N, C-alpha and C positions, 0 to 999 in steps of 0.2 A: 626848154629843158628845166626840169624841176630841181629845186635846191635839195641837197642831201638832208636827210633827217637829222635832227639835233640829238644830243645825248639824252637818253631816256630819263636819267636821274634829274637832269636840268629841267626837262619838260614836266616831269612829275612834281618837282618843287614849284614850278610856275603854276601848274594846275591846282596844287594844294593851296597856294597863296591866293589864287583867284577865287576859289570856292570858300576859303576861310574869310575873305574880305566881305563876302555877301552870302551868308548861309542859306537864305531863301531864294537865291537866284534861280536854281534849277527848277524849283517848284513853280515859281512865277512863270518861267519860260515854258514849262510844260503846259500850264493852263493857257498861256497866250497862243500856243500852237494847237490848242483844241482838245487837250486831254481833259476829261471830266474832273471837276474839282475834287471829288471823292477819291479819285485815283492819282491825283497829282503827286502825293508823297511817294507812292510806289514808282511812278514814272520817273520822278526826279532821281530816285535811287538807281533805277535802271540806267539813266543817263550817266550818272557818276560812275557806275560800274563799267559801262561800255567805254567811257572816256578813259578810265584808268587802264583798261586792257589795251586800248588803242594808242596810248601815249607813245609807244616806240615809232609810230608813223608820223608824228608831228614834224612839220617842216621848220617851225620857228617857235622858240619859247618866249617871244616877246608878248607882253600882255594883250595887245590888240589882236595879234594872230591867234593866240590861244583862245581868246573870247570868240572870234569868228569860227574857229575850228570846233569849239564846244557847242556853239549854236547849230552847226551842221550835224554834230552827233545828236543833239537834242531833237532836231527835225527827224532824223532817221529813227530814233527810238520811239517818238510819238507816232510816226507812221506805222512802224512795226506793231506797236501796242494797239492801234486802231484796227489793224488787220487781224490781230489775234482775238479781238473782242467779238464775241458771238451774241451780241445783244439783238433782240428781235426789233427791227425797225418799226416805227409807227407807220401807218399806212401813208405811203407817198402818193399812191395812185388811188383815187376814190373808187375806181372801177374794180379794185381788188377786194373791196369790202362787200361781203355778202349781206344783202338786206332782203329779208323775206317780205313778201307781199302781205300787207295787213289783212287779217281775216274779218275784222270787224271795223265799223265806221269809227269807233272810238280810238282804235289802234292807228287808223290812218290819220286822224286828227292829231294824235300824240306824235306820230312820226313827222308830220308837217310842222308842228310846233318846235320839235327838236331841231329840224332842219333850219327853221328861222333863227333859233337860238345860236346855232353853229355859225350861220351867216353873220349874225350880229357880233358874235365873239371875234370872228375874223376881221370884221370892219373896225373893231375897237383896237386891233393890234396897231402898233406904230407902223408907219409906212415902210420903214427899213426892214421890218419883219414880214409885213403883209405881202409886199411885192414878190420876194423870192418864193414864199409859200404858194401864192396863186400861180406863179410861173411854173412851179413844180407840179402842182395838182391839176390845174385847169389846162395848161398847155403842154404838160408832160415833158418839160425841158430837163436836161441833165444839169448837174451842178456846174459843169464847165460852160454850158450854154447860158445858164443864168448869170454866171460870173461875167461872161463876155457882154451880155446884154446890159447888166447893171454897172459894169466897169469896176468890179470888185474881184477879190481873189476867190478861188474855189473854196479855200478854207473859210473865208468870211461867209460864203453862201451856206456852207454846212453848219456853221455856228448859228447863223440867223434862222435856218430851218429848225434847228434843235431848240432854240429859244422860243420860236413861234409855237412849236408843238408843245413845249413845256407850259407856256402860258395858256394854251387852249385846253390842256388837260387839267389845269389847276381849278 
Protein backbone atom coordinates (compact mmCIF):
# COMPACT_ATOMS: atom_id res chain seq x y z
CA UNK A 1 0.00 0.00 0.00
CA UNK A 2 1.37 3.40 -0.97
CA UNK A 3 1.77 6.16 1.55
CA UNK A 4 -0.55 9.13 1.07
CA UNK A 5 0.80 12.13 -0.79
CA UNK A 6 2.31 14.88 1.33
CA UNK A 7 1.10 18.47 1.40
CA UNK A 8 1.95 20.10 -1.96
CA UNK A 9 3.24 23.26 -0.28
CA UNK A 10 5.62 21.22 1.87
CA UNK A 11 6.83 19.25 -1.15
CA UNK A 12 7.30 22.43 -3.22
CA UNK A 13 9.31 23.98 -0.38
CA UNK A 14 11.50 20.85 -0.26
CA UNK A 15 11.93 20.87 -4.05
CA UNK A 16 12.81 24.57 -4.03
CA UNK A 17 15.40 23.99 -1.29
CA UNK A 18 16.85 20.99 -3.15
CA UNK A 19 17.26 22.93 -6.39
CA UNK A 20 18.52 26.08 -4.66
CA UNK A 21 21.23 24.09 -2.86
CA UNK A 22 22.71 22.98 -6.19
CA UNK A 23 21.60 25.11 -9.16
CA UNK A 24 23.50 23.03 -11.76
CA UNK A 25 22.07 19.72 -10.55
CA UNK A 26 19.42 19.26 -13.24
CA UNK A 27 21.75 20.28 -16.06
CA UNK A 28 24.40 17.79 -14.96
CA UNK A 29 21.79 15.08 -14.46
CA UNK A 30 20.32 15.64 -17.92
CA UNK A 31 23.79 15.30 -19.47
CA UNK A 32 24.54 12.15 -17.44
CA UNK A 33 21.29 10.66 -18.74
CA UNK A 34 22.33 11.25 -22.34
CA UNK A 35 20.92 14.67 -23.24
CA UNK A 36 23.21 16.49 -25.67
CA UNK A 37 25.31 19.12 -23.89
CA UNK A 38 23.90 21.83 -26.16
CA UNK A 39 20.36 20.91 -25.10
CA UNK A 40 21.14 20.36 -21.42
CA UNK A 41 19.84 23.75 -20.22
CA UNK A 42 16.54 23.30 -22.04
CA UNK A 43 16.15 19.74 -20.78
CA UNK A 44 16.98 20.88 -17.22
CA UNK A 45 14.28 23.52 -17.46
CA UNK A 46 11.80 20.89 -18.72
CA UNK A 47 12.73 18.69 -15.76
CA UNK A 48 12.13 21.53 -13.31
CA UNK A 49 8.82 22.41 -14.95
CA UNK A 50 7.54 18.83 -14.95
CA UNK A 51 8.71 18.32 -11.38
CA UNK A 52 6.93 21.49 -10.25
CA UNK A 53 3.71 20.37 -11.96
CA UNK A 54 3.99 16.84 -10.52
CA UNK A 55 4.73 17.90 -6.94
CA UNK A 56 1.20 17.08 -5.69
CA UNK A 57 1.92 13.39 -6.30
CA UNK A 58 5.08 13.28 -4.16
CA UNK A 59 4.84 10.68 -1.39
CA UNK A 60 7.50 12.17 0.90
CA UNK A 61 9.09 15.60 1.30
CA UNK A 62 12.24 14.13 2.86
CA UNK A 63 15.35 15.30 0.96
CA UNK A 64 16.39 11.75 -0.01
CA UNK A 65 12.95 10.85 -1.28
CA UNK A 66 12.64 14.11 -3.19
CA UNK A 67 16.05 13.52 -4.76
CA UNK A 68 15.08 10.02 -5.91
CA UNK A 69 11.73 11.30 -7.18
CA UNK A 70 13.46 14.16 -9.06
CA UNK A 71 15.83 11.65 -10.69
CA UNK A 72 12.83 9.64 -11.90
CA UNK A 73 11.29 12.81 -13.34
CA UNK A 74 14.63 13.63 -15.00
CA UNK A 75 14.84 10.19 -16.62
CA UNK A 76 11.33 10.54 -17.95
CA UNK A 77 11.97 14.01 -19.39
CA UNK A 78 15.25 12.98 -21.04
CA UNK A 79 13.58 9.95 -22.63
CA UNK A 80 10.69 12.08 -23.87
CA UNK A 81 13.15 14.66 -25.22
CA UNK A 82 15.09 11.97 -27.09
CA UNK A 83 11.86 10.65 -28.62
CA UNK A 84 10.92 14.13 -29.83
CA UNK A 85 14.32 14.71 -31.33
CA UNK A 86 14.17 14.18 -35.07
CA UNK A 87 17.86 14.17 -35.79
CA UNK A 88 19.00 12.15 -38.72
CA UNK A 89 21.08 9.32 -37.34
CA UNK A 90 24.47 8.62 -38.76
CA UNK A 91 24.62 5.39 -40.67
CA UNK A 92 24.34 2.53 -38.22
CA UNK A 93 24.33 -0.03 -40.96
CA UNK A 94 27.03 0.16 -43.59
CA UNK A 95 24.69 -1.58 -46.05
CA UNK A 96 22.38 1.44 -46.09
CA UNK A 97 25.10 3.66 -47.51
CA UNK A 98 24.80 3.90 -51.26
CA UNK A 99 28.19 3.70 -52.92
CA UNK A 100 28.40 4.01 -56.65
CA UNK A 101 30.79 1.80 -58.50
CA UNK A 102 33.82 3.79 -59.61
CA UNK A 103 33.90 4.59 -63.30
CA UNK A 104 37.64 5.12 -63.50
CA UNK A 105 40.65 3.33 -62.02
CA UNK A 106 41.66 6.52 -60.18
CA UNK A 107 38.24 6.64 -58.52
CA UNK A 108 38.55 3.01 -57.44
CA UNK A 109 41.98 3.67 -55.95
CA UNK A 110 40.64 6.73 -54.12
CA UNK A 111 37.71 4.69 -52.77
CA UNK A 112 40.08 1.98 -51.49
CA UNK A 113 42.31 4.59 -49.87
CA UNK A 114 39.29 6.14 -48.18
CA UNK A 115 38.21 2.71 -46.92
CA UNK A 116 41.70 2.16 -45.49
CA UNK A 117 41.54 5.54 -43.77
CA UNK A 118 38.16 4.68 -42.23
CA UNK A 119 39.46 1.33 -41.00
CA UNK A 120 42.52 3.03 -39.51
CA UNK A 121 40.34 5.66 -37.81
CA UNK A 122 38.17 2.93 -36.30
CA UNK A 123 41.29 1.09 -35.11
CA UNK A 124 42.48 4.30 -33.37
CA UNK A 125 39.28 4.58 -31.36
CA UNK A 126 39.56 3.60 -27.70
CA UNK A 127 38.46 0.01 -27.18
CA UNK A 128 35.43 1.14 -25.13
CA UNK A 129 34.13 3.02 -28.20
CA UNK A 130 35.39 0.69 -30.92
CA UNK A 131 33.72 -2.47 -29.57
CA UNK A 132 30.14 -1.15 -29.51
CA UNK A 133 30.60 0.47 -32.93
CA UNK A 134 31.84 -2.74 -34.53
CA UNK A 135 29.11 -4.80 -32.87
CA UNK A 136 26.54 -2.39 -34.26
CA UNK A 137 27.92 -2.04 -37.78
CA UNK A 138 29.50 -5.42 -38.49
CA UNK A 139 27.23 -7.70 -36.48
CA UNK A 140 24.07 -5.58 -36.75
CA UNK A 141 23.31 -5.95 -33.04
CA UNK A 142 20.76 -3.73 -31.32
CA UNK A 143 21.74 -1.43 -28.46
CA UNK A 144 20.16 -3.87 -26.00
CA UNK A 145 22.13 -6.81 -27.45
CA UNK A 146 25.36 -4.83 -27.34
CA UNK A 147 24.66 -3.79 -23.74
CA UNK A 148 24.09 -7.40 -22.74
CA UNK A 149 27.22 -8.60 -24.53
CA UNK A 150 29.46 -5.88 -23.03
CA UNK A 151 27.83 -5.85 -19.60
CA UNK A 152 26.88 -2.18 -19.75
CA UNK A 153 23.60 -0.26 -19.89
CA UNK A 154 21.73 0.54 -23.09
CA UNK A 155 22.25 4.23 -22.35
CA UNK A 156 26.01 3.66 -22.11
CA UNK A 157 25.93 1.86 -25.47
CA UNK A 158 24.12 4.77 -27.10
CA UNK A 159 26.52 7.27 -25.58
CA UNK A 160 29.56 5.29 -26.73
CA UNK A 161 28.16 4.94 -30.25
CA UNK A 162 27.53 8.68 -30.40
CA UNK A 163 31.05 9.43 -29.14
CA UNK A 164 32.60 7.01 -31.64
CA UNK A 165 30.65 8.56 -34.52
CA UNK A 166 31.62 12.03 -33.38
CA UNK A 167 35.31 11.12 -33.24
CA UNK A 168 35.14 9.49 -36.66
CA UNK A 169 33.43 12.50 -38.21
CA UNK A 170 35.97 14.96 -36.77
